[in-house]
C-alpha positions as CSV (number, residue, x, y, z in Angstrom):
1,M,0.0,0.0,0.1
2,C,2.7,2.6,1.1
3,G,5.1,3.9,-1.6
4,I,8.9,3.5,-1.3
5,V,11.4,5.4,-3.2
6,G,15.2,5.5,-2.7
7,Y,18.4,6.8,-4.8
8,I,21.9,6.4,-4.3
9,G,24.3,7.8,-7.0
10,H,25.9,10.9,-8.6
11,R,22.8,13.0,-8.8
12,E,21.0,15.2,-6.3
13,A,18.7,12.6,-4.6
14,Y,16.0,15.1,-3.5
15,P,14.3,16.0,-6.9
16,I,14.3,12.2,-7.8
17,I,12.8,11.1,-4.6
18,L,10.0,13.9,-4.4
19,Q,9.0,13.1,-8.0
20,G,8.9,9.6,-7.3
21,L,6.8,10.1,-4.3
22,Q,4.5,12.1,-6.3
23,R,4.2,9.3,-8.7
24,L,3.5,6.7,-6.0
25,E,1.0,8.8,-4.1
26,Y,-1.6,6.7,-5.4
27,R,-0.3,3.8,-3.5
28,G,-0.5,5.6,-0.1
29,Y,-1.2,9.2,1.0
30,D,-2.1,10.0,4.6
31,S,1.4,11.1,5.1
32,A,4.8,11.5,3.5
33,G,8.5,11.8,4.4
34,I,12.1,12.0,3.2
35,A,15.4,11.1,4.7
36,L,18.6,12.8,2.9
37,Y,22.2,12.5,3.6
38,D,24.5,15.2,2.6
39,G,27.7,13.8,3.5
40,D,27.7,15.0,7.0
41,H,24.3,15.2,8.4
42,L,21.1,12.7,8.1
43,K,18.2,15.2,7.6
44,V,14.6,13.6,8.0
45,C,11.2,15.6,7.2
46,K,7.9,14.1,7.4
47,T,4.2,15.2,7.7
48,K,0.7,14.3,7.8
49,G,-0.7,15.0,4.4
50,K,0.0,15.0,0.9
51,V,3.5,15.0,-0.9
52,E,2.8,18.7,-1.7
53,D,2.5,19.3,2.0
54,L,5.9,17.6,2.7
55,K,7.6,19.5,-0.2
56,N,6.2,22.8,1.2
57,R,7.5,21.9,4.8
58,L,10.9,20.3,3.5
59,E,12.2,23.2,1.4
60,S,11.5,25.7,4.2
61,E,13.0,23.6,7.1
62,I,16.0,21.6,5.8
63,S,18.6,21.7,3.1
64,T,17.8,19.4,0.3
65,K,21.4,18.6,-0.7
66,G,22.7,15.1,-1.0
67,T,23.2,12.2,-3.2
68,I,21.6,9.6,-1.3
69,G,18.1,9.4,0.4
70,I,14.8,7.4,0.9
71,G,11.3,8.7,0.8
72,H,7.9,7.3,1.7
73,T,4.2,7.8,1.1
74,R,2.0,6.2,3.9
75,W,-1.2,4.2,4.1
76,A,-1.8,3.9,7.8
77,T,-1.9,0.5,9.4
78,H,-0.3,0.9,12.8
79,G,-1.1,4.3,14.3
80,V,-3.0,6.9,13.1
81,P,-2.1,9.4,10.4
82,N,0.1,12.2,12.1
83,D,3.6,13.6,11.8
84,I,5.0,11.1,14.3
85,N,3.6,8.0,12.8
86,S,4.8,9.2,9.4
87,H,8.0,7.4,7.7
88,P,11.0,7.6,7.9
89,H,11.6,6.3,11.3
90,I,14.8,6.8,13.1
91,S,16.5,4.4,15.6
92,N,17.2,5.4,19.2
93,S,20.8,6.2,18.3
94,G,19.9,8.4,15.4
95,N,21.9,6.4,13.1
96,L,19.6,4.1,11.3
97,V,16.7,5.3,9.3
98,I,13.9,3.3,7.6
99,I,11.1,3.2,5.3
100,H,8.6,0.3,5.5
101,N,5.3,-1.0,3.5
102,G,3.8,-3.9,5.1
103,I,2.9,-5.1,8.4
104,I,5.0,-6.8,11.2
105,E,2.7,-8.9,12.9
106,N,4.8,-9.7,16.1
107,Y,5.8,-6.2,16.5
108,D,4.2,-5.8,19.9
109,P,6.3,-8.7,21.8
110,L,9.4,-7.3,20.0
111,R,8.6,-3.9,21.1
112,Q,8.2,-5.0,24.8
113,E,11.4,-6.9,24.5
114,L,13.2,-3.9,23.1
115,I,11.8,-1.7,26.1
116,N,13.1,-4.1,28.4
117,R,16.5,-3.4,27.0
118,G,16.2,0.2,27.4
119,Y,14.9,1.4,24.0
120,S,12.0,4.0,23.8
121,F,9.4,4.7,21.1
122,Q,7.8,7.7,20.0
123,S,5.5,6.5,17.4
124,D,2.6,3.8,17.4
125,T,4.1,2.0,14.5
126,D,5.5,-1.4,13.8
127,T,8.1,0.1,11.6
128,E,9.8,2.0,14.6
129,V,10.1,-1.4,16.4
130,L,11.7,-2.9,13.2
131,V,14.4,0.0,12.9
132,N,15.4,-0.3,16.5
133,L,15.3,-4.3,16.3
134,I,17.8,-4.0,13.3
135,E,19.9,-1.4,15.5
136,D,20.0,-3.8,18.4
137,V,21.0,-6.8,16.4
138,K,23.8,-4.8,14.8
139,S,25.2,-3.5,18.2
140,K,24.8,-6.9,20.0
141,E,26.2,-8.9,17.2
142,N,28.7,-6.4,16.0
143,V,27.8,-6.9,12.4
144,K,27.2,-4.8,9.2
145,L,23.9,-3.2,8.5
146,G,23.1,-5.9,5.8
147,K,23.8,-8.7,8.1
148,A,21.7,-7.0,10.9
149,V,18.7,-6.4,8.7
150,Q,18.9,-10.3,7.7
151,I,19.0,-11.5,11.2
152,A,16.3,-9.1,12.4
153,L,14.0,-9.9,9.6
154,N,14.3,-13.7,10.5
155,Q,13.0,-12.7,13.9
156,T,9.7,-11.1,12.5
157,I,6.6,-12.4,11.3
158,G,4.6,-10.5,8.6
159,A,5.1,-8.8,5.3
160,Y,7.3,-5.8,4.3
161,A,9.1,-4.0,1.8
162,I,11.9,-1.9,3.5
163,A,14.8,0.3,2.8
164,V,17.3,1.1,5.5
165,F,20.1,3.5,5.7
166,D,23.1,3.9,8.2
167,K,24.6,7.5,8.6
168,T,27.7,5.8,10.0
169,K,28.4,3.9,6.6
170,P,26.8,6.4,4.2
171,N,27.6,4.6,1.0
172,E,24.9,1.8,0.9
173,I,21.2,1.3,1.2
174,V,20.0,-2.1,2.3
175,V,16.5,-3.3,0.9
176,A,14.3,-6.5,1.4
177,R,11.0,-7.6,0.6
178,L,8.5,-10.4,1.6
179,G,4.8,-10.0,0.4
180,S,5.3,-6.5,-0.9
181,P,6.8,-5.4,-4.1
182,L,10.2,-3.7,-4.5
183,A,12.1,-3.0,-7.6
184,I,15.8,-1.9,-8.0
185,G,16.6,0.4,-11.1
186,V,19.8,-0.2,-12.5
187,G,21.5,3.1,-13.9
188,D,25.0,4.2,-14.8
189,D,26.9,4.4,-11.5
190,E,23.5,4.8,-9.6
191,F,20.6,2.8,-8.1
192,F,16.8,3.6,-7.9
193,I,14.6,1.8,-5.3
194,A,10.8,1.9,-5.6
195,S,7.8,0.1,-5.1
196,D,7.2,-0.1,-8.7
197,A,9.2,1.2,-11.8
198,T,7.2,4.4,-12.3
199,P,9.6,6.7,-10.1
200,F,12.6,5.9,-12.2
201,I,11.5,5.1,-15.7
202,E,12.9,8.3,-17.0
203,Y,16.4,7.4,-15.8
204,T,16.7,3.8,-16.6
205,N,14.9,1.0,-18.5
206,N,16.5,-1.6,-16.4
207,A,15.1,-3.2,-13.4
208,I,15.4,-5.8,-10.8
209,Y,12.3,-7.2,-9.0
210,L,13.1,-8.8,-5.9
211,E,11.5,-11.9,-5.1
212,D,9.8,-12.8,-1.9
213,G,12.5,-13.4,0.9
214,E,15.2,-11.7,-0.8
215,M,17.4,-8.7,0.3
216,A,19.8,-6.4,-1.6
217,V,22.5,-4.1,-0.6
218,V,23.3,-1.3,-3.1
219,R,26.6,0.5,-2.5
220,N,29.3,2.8,-4.0
221,H,26.9,3.8,-6.7
222,K,27.8,0.6,-8.6
223,E,27.7,-2.3,-6.3
224,L,24.8,-4.7,-6.0
225,E,24.4,-7.9,-4.0
226,I,21.3,-9.9,-3.7
227,R,20.9,-12.7,-0.9
228,K,18.3,-14.9,0.5
229,I,17.1,-13.6,3.8
230,K,16.5,-17.0,5.4
231,D,19.9,-18.8,4.6
232,D,22.0,-15.8,3.4
233,S,22.8,-17.7,0.0
234,L,23.8,-15.4,-3.0
235,V,21.2,-14.7,-5.7
236,D,22.2,-13.9,-9.3
237,P,20.4,-10.7,-10.2
238,Y,18.0,-10.9,-13.1
239,I,17.7,-7.5,-15.0
240,Q,14.6,-6.9,-16.9
241,E,14.1,-4.2,-19.7
242,L,11.1,-2.3,-18.6
243,Q,8.1,-2.0,-21.1
244,L,7.0,1.3,-20.0
245,N,7.4,4.9,-21.0
246,L,7.1,8.3,-19.4
247,E,4.1,9.5,-21.4
248,Q,2.0,6.4,-20.1
249,I,2.3,7.6,-16.5
250,E,1.3,11.4,-17.0
251,K,-2.0,12.8,-17.4
252,G,-1.8,13.9,-20.8
253,G,-4.0,16.9,-20.6
254,Y,-6.8,15.2,-18.6
255,D,-7.8,16.6,-15.3
256,H,-7.5,13.3,-13.5
257,F,-5.9,9.8,-14.2
258,M,-9.3,8.2,-13.9
259,I,-10.8,10.1,-16.8
260,K,-7.7,9.6,-18.8
261,E,-7.8,5.8,-18.2
262,I,-11.4,5.8,-19.0
263,Y,-10.9,7.1,-22.4
264,E,-7.9,4.9,-23.0
265,Q,-10.2,1.9,-22.9
266,P,-10.5,1.6,-26.8
267,D,-7.0,1.5,-27.1
268,A,-6.3,-1.0,-24.0
269,I,-8.7,-3.5,-25.3
270,T,-7.2,-3.6,-28.7
271,D,-3.8,-4.0,-27.3
272,T,-5.1,-6.8,-25.1
273,F,-6.2,-9.0,-28.0
274,R,-3.6,-7.6,-30.5
275,G,-1.4,-10.5,-31.7
276,R,-3.6,-13.0,-30.0
277,M,-6.9,-12.9,-32.0
278,K,-6.6,-13.6,-35.7
279,T,-10.2,-12.8,-36.9
280,K,-9.8,-13.8,-40.6
281,E,-8.1,-17.0,-39.7
282,G,-10.4,-17.8,-37.0
283,I,-7.5,-18.4,-34.6
284,I,-6.8,-17.3,-31.0
285,R,-3.1,-17.7,-29.9
286,M,-2.2,-17.3,-26.2
287,A,1.0,-18.9,-25.1
288,G,0.0,-19.4,-21.5
289,I,-2.9,-21.4,-22.7
290,D,-1.4,-23.3,-25.7
291,D,1.5,-24.5,-23.4
292,N,-0.9,-25.8,-20.9
293,I,-4.0,-26.8,-23.0
294,D,-4.5,-30.0,-21.4
295,K,-4.8,-28.5,-18.0
296,F,-7.7,-26.3,-19.3
297,L,-9.5,-29.2,-21.4
298,N,-9.4,-31.7,-18.7
299,A,-10.2,-29.3,-15.9
300,R,-12.8,-30.4,-13.5
301,R,-13.9,-26.9,-12.9
302,I,-12.3,-23.4,-12.9
303,V,-12.1,-21.5,-9.8
304,V,-11.4,-17.7,-9.9
305,V,-10.0,-15.8,-7.0
306,A,-9.8,-12.1,-7.0
307,C,-10.5,-9.0,-4.8
308,G,-12.8,-5.8,-5.7
309,T,-13.2,-4.9,-9.4
310,S,-11.1,-7.9,-10.3
311,W,-13.6,-10.1,-8.4
312,H,-16.4,-8.5,-10.5
313,A,-14.5,-9.3,-13.8
314,G,-14.3,-12.8,-12.4
315,L,-18.0,-13.0,-12.0
316,V,-18.5,-12.0,-15.8
317,A,-15.9,-14.7,-16.7
318,E,-18.2,-17.1,-14.8
319,Y,-21.0,-16.5,-17.3
320,I,-18.7,-16.5,-20.2
321,F,-16.9,-19.7,-19.4
322,E,-20.0,-21.6,-18.6
323,E,-21.7,-20.3,-21.6
324,F,-19.2,-21.1,-24.3
325,A,-16.8,-23.8,-22.7
326,R,-19.2,-25.5,-20.6
327,I,-16.7,-25.7,-17.7
328,P,-18.2,-25.3,-14.2
329,V,-16.8,-22.0,-12.6
330,E,-16.7,-20.9,-8.9
331,V,-15.7,-17.3,-8.3
332,E,-14.2,-16.6,-4.7
333,Y,-12.9,-13.8,-2.8
334,A,-9.3,-14.4,-2.3
335,S,-9.6,-12.8,1.0
336,E,-12.2,-15.6,2.1
337,F,-10.6,-18.3,0.1
338,R,-7.3,-18.1,1.9
339,Y,-8.9,-18.1,5.4
340,R,-11.1,-21.3,5.0
341,N,-10.2,-24.8,4.1
342,P,-11.5,-25.0,0.5
343,V,-11.9,-28.1,-1.4
344,I,-9.4,-27.9,-4.4
345,Y,-8.5,-30.9,-6.7
346,E,-5.5,-31.3,-8.7
347,D,-7.5,-31.2,-12.0
348,D,-8.9,-27.7,-11.1
349,V,-7.6,-24.7,-12.7
350,V,-7.3,-21.8,-10.4
351,I,-7.3,-18.2,-12.2
352,A,-5.9,-15.5,-10.1
353,I,-7.1,-11.9,-11.3
354,S,-4.9,-8.8,-10.1
355,Q,-4.5,-5.5,-11.9
356,S,-1.3,-4.8,-10.0
357,G,-0.2,-8.6,-9.6
358,E,0.7,-7.8,-6.0
359,T,-2.5,-8.1,-4.2
360,A,-1.7,-9.7,-0.7
361,D,-4.9,-11.9,-0.5
362,T,-4.6,-13.2,-4.0
363,M,-1.1,-13.8,-3.7
364,A,-1.9,-16.0,-0.5
365,A,-4.7,-17.9,-2.4
366,I,-2.4,-18.7,-5.1
367,K,0.0,-20.3,-2.7
368,L,-2.8,-22.2,-1.0
369,A,-4.1,-23.4,-4.5
370,K,-0.6,-24.5,-5.6
371,E,0.0,-26.5,-2.1
372,K,-3.3,-28.2,-2.8
373,G,-1.8,-29.2,-6.3
374,A,-4.0,-27.2,-8.6
375,F,-2.8,-25.6,-11.9
376,V,-2.8,-21.7,-11.3
377,F,-3.1,-19.2,-14.1
378,G,-2.5,-15.5,-13.6
379,V,-4.3,-12.7,-15.2
380,C,-2.6,-9.3,-14.3
381,N,-1.5,-6.0,-15.8
382,V,1.9,-5.4,-14.4
383,V,4.8,-7.2,-16.3
384,G,7.3,-8.9,-13.6
385,S,4.8,-8.6,-10.8
386,S,4.7,-11.1,-8.0
387,I,1.6,-13.0,-9.3
388,S,3.0,-13.3,-12.8
389,R,6.1,-14.9,-11.1
390,E,4.3,-17.2,-8.5
391,T,1.7,-18.6,-11.1
392,H,2.4,-21.7,-13.3
393,A,1.3,-19.7,-16.4
394,G,-0.7,-16.6,-17.3
395,A,-1.6,-13.6,-19.4
396,Y,-1.0,-10.0,-19.3
397,T,-3.8,-7.5,-20.2
398,H,-1.5,-4.9,-21.6
399,A,-3.7,-2.2,-20.4
400,G,-0.7,0.2,-19.6
401,P,-0.3,1.7,-16.2
402,E,-3.4,2.3,-14.2
403,I,-2.9,5.0,-11.8
404,G,-6.4,6.0,-10.5
405,V,-7.2,4.1,-7.5
406,A,-10.7,3.2,-8.9
407,S,-10.0,0.7,-11.7
408,T,-11.6,1.2,-15.0
409,K,-9.4,-0.1,-18.0
410,A,-8.3,-3.0,-15.9
411,F,-11.9,-4.1,-15.5
412,T,-12.6,-4.2,-19.4
413,T,-9.3,-5.7,-20.3
414,Q,-9.6,-8.4,-17.7
415,I,-12.9,-9.3,-19.2
416,T,-11.3,-9.2,-22.7
417,I,-8.5,-11.7,-21.7
418,L,-11.0,-14.0,-20.0
419,T,-13.2,-14.0,-23.1
420,L,-10.5,-14.8,-25.3
421,I,-9.7,-17.9,-23.1
422,A,-13.2,-19.1,-22.9
423,L,-13.8,-18.6,-26.7
424,K,-10.5,-20.6,-27.4
425,L,-11.6,-23.4,-25.1
426,A,-15.0,-23.4,-26.5
427,K,-13.5,-23.9,-30.0
428,L,-11.3,-26.7,-28.9
429,K,-14.1,-28.6,-27.1
430,G,-16.3,-28.3,-30.0
431,K,-18.8,-26.2,-28.3
432,L,-18.9,-23.6,-31.0
433,S,-18.8,-24.1,-34.8
434,L,-16.2,-22.3,-36.8
435,T,-18.9,-20.0,-38.3
436,E,-20.0,-19.2,-34.6
437,F,-16.6,-18.9,-33.3
438,R,-15.5,-16.4,-36.1
439,T,-18.7,-14.4,-35.6
440,Y,-17.7,-13.9,-31.9
441,L,-14.3,-12.8,-33.0
442,Q,-15.5,-10.4,-35.4
443,E,-17.9,-8.8,-32.9
444,L,-15.0,-8.7,-30.2
445,E,-12.7,-7.0,-33.0
446,S,-15.5,-4.4,-33.2
447,I,-15.6,-3.6,-29.4
448,P,-12.9,-0.9,-29.2
449,A,-14.9,1.2,-31.6
450,K,-18.0,0.6,-29.7
451,V,-16.4,1.6,-26.5
452,A,-15.4,4.9,-28.1
453,E,-18.9,5.4,-29.3
454,A,-20.1,4.7,-25.9
455,L,-17.7,7.4,-24.5
456,K,-19.7,9.9,-26.4
457,S,-22.4,9.6,-23.6
458,N,-20.1,11.7,-21.4
459,E,-22.1,14.8,-21.7
460,Q,-25.4,13.0,-20.9
461,A,-23.6,11.5,-17.8
462,I,-22.6,14.9,-16.9
463,R,-26.2,16.2,-16.9
464,V,-27.4,13.1,-14.9
465,A,-24.5,13.6,-12.5
466,A,-25.6,17.1,-11.8
467,Q,-29.0,16.0,-10.8
468,Y,-28.1,13.1,-8.5
469,K,-24.8,14.3,-6.9
470,D,-26.5,15.2,-3.6
471,V,-28.1,11.8,-3.1
472,A,-27.3,9.7,0.0
473,N,-27.9,6.2,-1.6
474,A,-28.1,4.6,-5.1
475,L,-29.2,1.1,-6.3
476,Y,-27.7,-0.6,-9.4
477,L,-29.7,-3.4,-11.1
478,G,-28.6,-5.9,-13.8
479,R,-29.5,-9.3,-15.0
480,G,-27.1,-12.2,-16.4
481,Y,-24.1,-10.9,-17.8
482,N,-24.9,-7.5,-16.4
483,F,-25.5,-8.3,-12.8
484,P,-21.5,-8.1,-12.2
485,V,-21.6,-4.8,-13.9
486,A,-24.0,-3.5,-11.6
487,L,-22.0,-4.5,-8.7
488,E,-19.1,-2.9,-10.5
489,G,-21.0,0.3,-10.9
490,A,-22.0,0.4,-7.5
491,L,-18.5,0.0,-6.3
492,K,-17.3,3.0,-8.5
493,L,-19.7,5.1,-7.0
494,K,-19.0,4.2,-3.4
495,E,-15.1,4.4,-4.0
496,I,-14.8,7.9,-5.3
497,S,-17.9,9.9,-4.2
498,Y,-18.5,8.2,-0.9
499,I,-22.3,7.6,-1.6
500,H,-23.7,4.5,-0.3
501,A,-24.8,2.4,-3.4
502,E,-25.6,-1.3,-3.7
503,G,-25.8,-3.8,-6.7
504,Y,-28.2,-6.4,-7.1
505,P,-29.6,-8.7,-9.6
506,A,-32.6,-7.1,-10.8
507,A,-34.9,-10.0,-9.9
508,E,-33.8,-10.0,-6.3
509,M,-35.0,-6.3,-5.9
510,K,-38.4,-7.7,-4.7
511,H,-36.6,-9.9,-2.1
512,G,-35.7,-7.0,0.1
513,P,-34.3,-3.8,-1.7
514,I,-37.7,-2.6,-3.1
515,A,-38.4,-1.6,0.6
516,L,-35.7,1.2,0.0
517,I,-37.4,2.7,-3.1
518,D,-39.0,6.0,-2.8
519,E,-39.0,9.2,-4.9
520,E,-35.6,10.0,-3.4
521,M,-33.9,6.8,-4.6
522,P,-32.0,6.7,-8.0
523,V,-31.9,3.2,-9.4
524,V,-29.6,2.6,-12.2
525,V,-30.9,-0.1,-14.5
526,I,-29.0,-2.0,-17.0
527,A,-31.4,-2.7,-19.6
528,T,-30.0,-3.7,-22.9
529,R,-31.8,-5.4,-25.5
530,Q,-30.0,-8.5,-25.1
531,G,-30.5,-10.6,-22.0
532,H,-34.0,-11.0,-20.4
533,Y,-35.0,-7.6,-21.7
534,E,-38.6,-7.9,-21.1
535,K,-37.9,-9.3,-17.5
536,V,-35.8,-6.0,-16.8
537,V,-38.6,-3.8,-18.3
538,S,-41.1,-5.3,-15.7
539,N,-38.6,-4.6,-12.8
540,I,-38.5,-0.9,-14.0
541,E,-42.2,-0.9,-14.0
542,E,-41.9,-2.1,-10.3
543,I,-39.6,0.9,-9.6
544,K,-41.6,3.3,-11.4
545,A,-44.7,2.3,-9.5
546,R,-43.1,3.3,-6.2
547,S,-41.9,6.9,-7.4
548,G,-38.2,5.7,-7.8
549,K,-36.0,7.6,-10.2
550,I,-34.8,5.4,-12.9
551,I,-31.5,5.8,-15.0
552,G,-31.6,3.4,-17.8
553,I,-28.5,2.1,-19.5
554,V,-30.1,1.0,-22.9
555,S,-29.4,-0.2,-26.4
556,K,-29.1,2.4,-29.0
557,G,-32.4,3.3,-30.4
558,D,-34.4,1.8,-27.4
559,T,-37.9,3.3,-27.1
560,E,-39.7,1.1,-24.3
561,V,-37.3,1.9,-21.6
562,K,-37.1,5.5,-22.6
563,K,-41.0,5.7,-22.0
564,L,-40.4,4.7,-18.4
565,A,-37.2,5.9,-17.2
566,D,-36.3,9.4,-15.9
567,H,-32.9,9.4,-17.9
568,V,-31.5,7.0,-20.4
569,I,-27.9,6.6,-21.7
570,E,-27.4,4.7,-24.8
571,I,-24.8,2.2,-25.9
572,P,-24.1,0.5,-29.0
573,E,-25.7,-2.7,-29.9
574,T,-23.5,-5.9,-29.5
575,L,-23.7,-9.7,-28.7
576,E,-25.1,-10.4,-25.0
577,P,-21.8,-11.9,-23.7
578,F,-19.8,-8.7,-24.7
579,T,-22.4,-6.2,-23.3
580,P,-20.2,-5.7,-20.0
581,L,-17.6,-4.3,-22.0
582,L,-20.0,-1.4,-23.0
583,T,-22.5,-1.2,-20.1
584,T,-19.7,-0.5,-17.7
585,I,-18.6,2.7,-19.6
586,P,-21.6,5.3,-18.6
587,L,-21.5,3.9,-15.1
588,Q,-17.6,4.9,-14.9
589,L,-18.4,8.3,-16.3
590,L,-21.4,8.6,-14.0
591,S,-19.2,7.9,-10.8
592,Y,-16.4,10.1,-12.0
593,H,-18.7,13.3,-12.6
594,I,-20.5,12.9,-9.4
595,A,-17.2,12.6,-7.6
596,V,-15.7,15.7,-9.4
597,M,-18.8,17.9,-8.8
598,L,-18.7,16.8,-4.9
599,G,-15.0,18.0,-4.9
600,K,-13.8,14.6,-3.9
601,N,-10.0,13.5,-4.6
602,V,-11.0,11.2,-7.7
603,D,-7.8,9.5,-8.1
604,Q,-6.9,9.2,-4.4
605,P,-10.2,8.3,-2.6
606,R,-9.9,8.4,1.2
607,N,-8.8,5.3,2.9
608,L,-8.1,3.5,-0.2
609,A,-4.9,2.3,-2.0
610,K,-4.3,1.1,-5.5
611,S,-2.5,-1.9,-4.8
612,V,-3.5,-3.7,-1.3
613,T,-0.4,-5.3,-0.4
614,V,-1.2,-5.8,3.3
615,E,-4.1,-7.8,4.8
């Protein structure tokens, strides 16, 4: 959740770290801090609030000189957001400074033990305990910083990504990870450290992604050593070339990353099926599937594990896989799956979905499924992420960086990947004729243009948003393929506007939610001509009879719903299984504009972080 940045090299560290923190602010943002070393003094500045608050305070309080430093944006776990609990944290001696993403679960007994040894603590954080534990080990064992970090981490329970600096040996930074991402950018006589590659992409395209249970020491601008935390064995570094550019992570003239990413969806969907789908030849090629095709064709069932928006994409996949490939599917919250004793067979295929590829609960679910002998396939967006390395095989969505906390293009590209897999399996299992298969490919190929057309509803979404921005509650209804879209639409509204909203299958309205409907309750109904249209119209009639306000998401040219609804937003026609790729667009726009009108921080909604790397 938190964002980590570090630099050691020949440049001034401050501007690199500050810019890196700004790019990582989506990861954690209740406080921020920087530690810099100028060759003589260790200077630390930290504050509750945004990176801009840190910048204003830092430049007025301390010198920003120095070619080595670390910085942090925090998403609070232990201790309320305030200046004291902000990172970096300093050891009692004042020599060691640390930044940390994760949770040290046994911090309390460690803290008590350190208090008994004479240590004192100013903050409520587990991180201050860790830095003093490292100092205690270093002093007691008379070892170098790297060894002290290793010994200390072997005494901790939990998850972490850390960067530690010792002002008595100011030519190195020690980093380590377990369950939380950490990348090292390798430049010319310089190293960059970050939670992901975005802080250093303009300086180098070469990066090392530490694996779980690894630590590294970067020193003297040019030396790098990676070891296993558990047994101290050396690891040969694997340097990847980043497939990322600076333009992708800038707003490009948009007011917010979220609206930029909404409008990127036509290209993102195209990039997702580009090179994989050969419409004229009637072929879908996906290496992760082709190389493991027997696992899929002989699967007893498919189990999808995911969280949040990715879970909604998994629900859409359940309809698609069962409709086309006739394989039974179960969709599980990864956070629940990992804490019960699920029945997993060796001939199950487990599909793990995550935009970031770092979601802690999904990672734990993957490990559990592998322990039970299942084949695990990953669907994620970030190349080199933990999930892409932990799974047996997988497919990237190629959506490009998604910075806005509320996922948009991740959802549609995940559905695109899962649709390709389902169609491929359906053809191989003989569930679709070649003619039917080509028809679906042709229609899928047309989806990006239809998404672009759906985006033209932006002005209508603005008008609807203006009318309903002050409501306290909202209801979202859909049937079949569009029930998960109703859930996703409600989630988007909750995430960024803080308006309470719930998604339901339309037919379930009579089993409880109808009691909520009155003249103050807006009800968003997904009512495309495909998929139980007459039944949905009947549901709309029931809402209308109780004076509910109806916002209809309808197929272009619809007349029946238009007679009943207070507002309609049209989308282009498509085949029923592909409707979620279009119906979600006006719901994204509606939530975005309501949040903007309410003055909310759209890209960084309160209490949320882009990548949930802690439990």
